[in-house]
N, C-alpha and C positions, 0 to 999 in steps of 0.2 A: 860450433862443436869442437871440443878440445880433443886432440890426439894424445892419449896418455903416454905414448912412447916417443914423443917428440919433446926432448928436454927444453928446447927453446920456447915452445908453447906453454909449458908448465912454468917456466921462469917468468914469462910475460904475464901469465894469469896471476901469479903470486905477487907481482909487482903492484897490482892495483887493489891489493887487500888492504884497504885504508881504514878499516874498522877493527878495533881491538877490544878484547875482554880478558883480563888476567883472572885466572881461577886458582886459588891457593889451596892445594890439597895437602894432606899430611905427608910432608917430606918431598913434595914436588909442586912447583908452580907451572901451570900450563897457560901460555899466552896464546889465546885463540885469535887468529887474524882471519878476517872475512872480507869478501868483496861486496857485501850488501849487509845492512844492519839488522834486518829482521830476525835472522837466526841468532844473533848475539843477544837481542832483546829477550828471546825465548829462553836462551841459556842462562842469562842473568837471573831470571825469575826462577827457573827450575833448580839452579844450584844454590839458591840463597840460604837454605837451611842445611846444606849438605857439604859445605866447604869452609875452610877457615876464613876465606875472604868473605863469605856470606855471613858467618857468625860473629866476626870481629867488628868493632866499630869502624866507621869510615876513616877516622883520623889515625888509626893504627897503620903503620907503614908495612910494606910487604915483608913477610918473614924471609930471613936470609937462608935460602935453600936452592937447589938446582932448579933451572927454568928451561922449559922446552916449548918452542913454538909449534903450533898446529894450524895449518891453513885449511880454510873452508871455501871451496869454489862453487858457487851456485851456477853451474854450467851443464849443458848437454855433453854427454861422453861418447867418444868413438872407441869401442873396445875391439875393433877388428885389427887384423895384422899380426896377431900372435895366437899361439895355441894355449888355451887356459886349461889348467889342471883342476879337476873336481876335488873339492874338499870332502873326504869320506866322513860319513856319519855313522854312529853306532846303530841308529834307527833310521830306516828309510822313510821318507815322507811321501804321502799321496800327492803333495804339491810339487814334487820334483826336486831338481837340483837347487840347493840353497846358496852355495858359495863355490867360487872357483878362484884360482890364483895364477899369477905369472911372477916368477922371481927375475929381478934385474940386478946388475952389479950394485945399484944404490939401495935396494930394498925389495919389498914385495907388494905388488898390486893385488888387492882382493876384490873381486866382483860380487856384490850382492845380487844375484841373478834375478830374484823376484822383484826387487825395487829399482834396479838399475844403478844404484849407488856404487861407486868405486873408491876404494880406500887404500892409500899408500902408506904402508908401515915401514918406517926407517928409524934409525937411532936419533937422528938430528932434525929431520924435516918431514914429519907425517902430514899427509894431505888427504882431505875428503872432497870428492867431486860428485855432483849430481844435484837432484832437486831437493836441496837441504830442508826447505820448509814443509815438504811432504813427508819427510822421514826423519823427524826430530830424534826418535829413539835410537836410530842407527848412528847419528852424529854423537849422541850422548855416550853410547856404548864405545864408540871409537876413542873419544877423549878419555873415558875411564880405562880403556885398554892401555893407555900410556902410563897411567897410575899403577895398574896391575904389573905391567912389564918392569917398571922401575923398581918395585919392591920385590918381585920374584928374582930379579937379578941380585938383589941384596940378601937373598936367602930365605924370604918368606915363602910359605906353602900356600897354595890356593885351595880353599875349601868350598864345597857346595852346601851352603847353609845360610839361614837368616840368623839374626842376632839382635839381642837387646841389652841395654846397659842400665845398671843401678849403682849409682855412686862410684863409677869406674870399674865395677865388677861386671863382667859380661857372661851371658848365657847364649851359646849358639845352638841352633836347631838344625839338624842335618837330615836330609832325605833326598831320594831321587825326585825328579820333576813330578809334580802332582801329588806329593806325599803329605802336604798340609803344613809345610814349614812356614810359609808366609802367613797363613791364616792364624796359626798358633802364636807367632810372634806378635801379630796385630792384636790378638786377644790379650797378650801380656801387657801391651801398651795401655790397656785400660787402668792398670795399676799406676797410681799417681807418680811415683818415683821412677818408673821405667821410661827409658828413652830408646828410640830407634837407632840401631847401629847399621844394620844391613838387611837387604831382602833376600839375596840369592847367592852372593859370593862373600867370602871373608878371606883375609890374609892373616896368617899367624906364624909366630916365631919365638922359640925360647930365648930368654935373655935375663941373666942374673937371677935365676931361680924362679922366674915367672914366665908366663906365656903372653907376649904382647899380641894384641889382635887389632886389626884395622878393618873398618867398614868400607864399603864401595859406595860411591855417591850416586845411587840410583834409587829413586822412589819405588815402593812396591808396585808391581804390575800383577793384578790378581784376576782370577776368574769370577764369574757371577755368583757362584756359590758362597764365596767369602763375603760378598756385599749383601746378599739376601738375608743372611743370618746375623747382620750387625746393624743395630739401630743407628749407630754413628755413621756407617758407611753406605747405607742402602740408597740414599739420595744421589749417589754417584751414578747409579743406573738411570738411564733415561726411562720415562714413564712407560713406554711401550715395551721395553725390555723387562722392566720390573714385573709387569703383568704376565709376560711370557714365562718368567722363571719362578714366580712365587709358588705356583702349585705343581711344579715339576718334582718328581720323586728324587730323593737325595742321590740314589745310585746313578740316575741319568744326569743330574746336575753336576755331579763330581767329574764327569767325563767331558764336559764342555770346555773347550779351549777358546776363550774370547777375552782378551785382556783389557783391563781398565787400570788407569793410573790412580793411585792413592798418594796425593801430595800430603806428606806428613804434617807440615805446618798448617795447612788448610783444614785438615781433618782432626788433628789432635791439639793444635795450638802451638805457640812458640815454646822454645826451650824443651822440645821433645825429640831432639836428635843429638847424637854423639858421634865423634869422628874415630875414636879409639878407646882402648881400655885394656884390662887384664882378663884373660879368659879363665874363668872359674869353673863353669859347667858346660858340658856338651851333651845335648839330649839327641838321641838317635830315634827316629820315628820308624817303628816296626809294627805298626797297627794296621788294621784292615776294616773297610766298610762292612764286610760280610762276616766279621768275626762275632761270635756269641760270648766270648770271654770278656770279663770286666776289664776296663781300662786300668793298667797297672804301670807303675814306674819303679824300675829296679836298677841296681848298679851293674856295671859291665867292666870286667877285667880285660883291658885291651892289650895288656902285656902278653897274656896267653891267648887272646882271641882277637888279634889285629884285624881279621877279616870282617869283624863287626863294623868297621869304619868304612865299608864299601860305599855307602851313601854319601860320605863326606868327600871322597876322592874326586878330583876334577882335573881334567887335562887343561894345560894352559891355552890350547887352541892355536889356530893358524896365525894369530897376530903376535904371538910370543916370539920375541927376538933376543937372542943372548947379547951380552956386552960386546962380543967380538963381531956382531952383525949376522951370526948364523941363525937360521930358522930350524930348530930341532924337529924331529918327527913327533907327531902328536902322541903323547903318552903320559898318563898321570904317574906320579911317584907311587911306590909300592905302599901297600897297607901298613907294612912294618915301618916305613919311614914316617908315616903319619902317626903311628902309635908312639914312636920315639919323640916326635915333636910335642906330643900331648902328655908327656910324663908329668904327673902331678895335677892334672885336670880331673875334676869329678865327672866321669862319663856314666851317663844313664841311658836306659832304653824304655821307651813307651811301647807297650804291647797291648793286645786285646782290641776291643772295638774302638773306632775313631769317635772320640767324644771330647770336644774342645773344652767344654765347661769342666769336666771332670779332670782333664789334664791341668787346668789352671788350679784347681783345688789341690792336686798332687804337688804342683810347684810350690804352692803356699805351705803345705805340710812339710816339704823338704827344706824350706827357708830360701828358696830361689827367688821368690817374690815377697 
């Protein structure tokens, strides 16, 4: 069992990380170092269609860009000896505390209380410790946080949105959790030329008269309602789960929080992912299950109503670390700041009843698809 606050133990544990996997993201290469190979085997498959290293031919050399090592230690953790500070959440959960942290001169330890994973965020030597092969998703999120940090330090804003790309032109779909942004994005991928860019987070920044947007390398994690209503995706559900959900009322199905991974290359084929693009359209989901109004798509003037962007705003979270090593208080940028970054983007709002098929028709009518 490793003592997190004994630097010598951490140094010794890192010294036996003899397995390596380079992951070439857009603007940052993460060199993952592990003390056992199984987690790297999983990561290599997972990231294959989501990183430049996965999309480029094997003979292409590493892109010249910053490189950051990330250590993965598959070990039991001793979290005693320090007082942990709870990470405050906007919504309390019936499952209890999710995360707590301890700051040190070198960085910040973040304890994932429900899984036992512990993650060390630092500018130069991030470390994940715990039962890695039981908690793949948290390892992936931690690696992706390094990418998010890198670009937020470079002036990108973080947005709570899914996104798809057509010939370099990107449409982002913003909503609070459970608003339907993943499902609508996956419906859009049925269009032959549409490619997956991101499921839940985007980074965007104005540059030379256009808005650059980056996807985050995470396959969609969706609830059963998304799978049940898709002939392409329904087989992701185990047979017994499918039988359980097929006859459930939509209102009840919508509220179920039970995530399933949709691996884009497996479900949609090769060449269906993109890493970046130019943000052309932003669709704000303001529809409702119980609405009797027809589903409609209308323009939004965010210069006069920046508050319409509330569903897009996203706090960087407890892992965000400034270039000087400081961890700022968790707070999203203002709606006005988001509106200024989005100047020139076609911003639209979907209202009325939740109807994904009708939304796709409206996208086609508007020239988005």
